[in-house]
N, C-alpha and C positions, 0 to 999 in steps of 0.2 A: 374550908381550911386551905391555906396556901402551902405548897410543897416547901419543905425546909431545905436549905442549902446543905449539901453533904460536905463534910470536912475532908477534902482531898489533899494529899501531899503535893508539894511543889513538883513540877515536871523534872527539874534538875535533880531532885532527890531520887525520883524513880529511875532516871537514866543512870545515875551513879550506882545505885543498888543493882541494876541490871548488868552494868559493866563488871562489877565485882563478882557477881554470880557467873557471868560468862568467862571471866578470867580463871576462876576456880575450875570450871568445867574443862576449859582448854588445857589447864595445867594437868589435870588427871588424865585427859586424853593423850597428851604428849608423854606423860610418865608411863602410861600403859603400853603404847605402841612404839615409842622411841626412847627407851630408857638410856641409851647411850648419850643422849643430849645432856642428861643430868649427871653423868659419871664424873665430870670435871669439877663439880661443885664441892665445896668444903662441907664435910659432914659433921665437923666438930669433934672428931676423934682426938683423944689425948695423945700428944706426942712428947717424947722426952726432950728436955731442954739441954742443949749442949753445955758442957762445963767450959768456962773461960779461964 
């Protein structure tokens, strides 16, 4: 019996998936050890609309 070919994902798909995982890990690392980096980001808090 001949060995069957395994169904492997494309190398580009593997690289993209690894990059996404790496970016998530880096984000959590930065958020834990350098929280001041993310202080300037908009958090989506509701602000009053000024009357015109």
